[in-house]
N, C-alpha and C positions, 0 to 999 in steps of 0.2 A: 465689419467697417464701411461706411455707408459714401459711395463715389461721388468726389466732384461733379459738379455739372460745369460743361462749357462756359453758358453763359455768367457762372460766377467767377469764372478766371476771365471772361473779357471783361464783367463790370471790375474787376482788378485792375487788368491794364488799361482801361479807359477812364481814370475818376476825374479828368478834366478836359479843357479844349484841348489842351497841349497832347492829351495820350489821343484824344479821338484824332487829332491831325494826324498825328504819327502812324494811326493805325491804316487810317486810308491811305498813306504815302503809301506804308509797307503794303497794303493790298493792293493798290496800283502797280507796283513796282514787280510786283509775285505771278500777277495776272501777267504783264508785259514778259517776263524772264519765260511763264509757262510758253506761249504763244510762240515767243523767239524758238523755241526747242525742237528742231528739226528732227532730230533723233529719236527713234523708235524706242520707248521705255520699255517694252518686252518683260522680260522676268525679273528686271532690277527695279521693277515698282509694284507693291500691292494697288496701286491706284491706277484705275484706267483713264489712260489717256485723253484716248476721246472725250469722256464725261469730263474731265479735267479742263479742256481746253472750251469744251461748253460752256463750263462756269467761267472761266476765266473773260470770256468773251460777253456773257451776260452781266459781270461786276462790273468788268471795263465800261459798258454801256451805259449801266445804271450809276457809276460815278460819274463819269462825263452829264451825262441828262440830267445830274442834282445840280452841278455847279455853272450850267449855261445861265 
């Protein structure tokens, strides 16, 4: 069985302008949530917390710059 790509899923999630707006808003809120989380993730996550914070900051910056 062929693995489906992430890009294929993203295309399904954003078939129109409303879908695009929803995804951008969801990304914005998730990035804010990540940055507001002050607890150490430690063993409760397979994701590197420092890297996730860098990505959240980067994505928020890109979104804000895009809508200036």
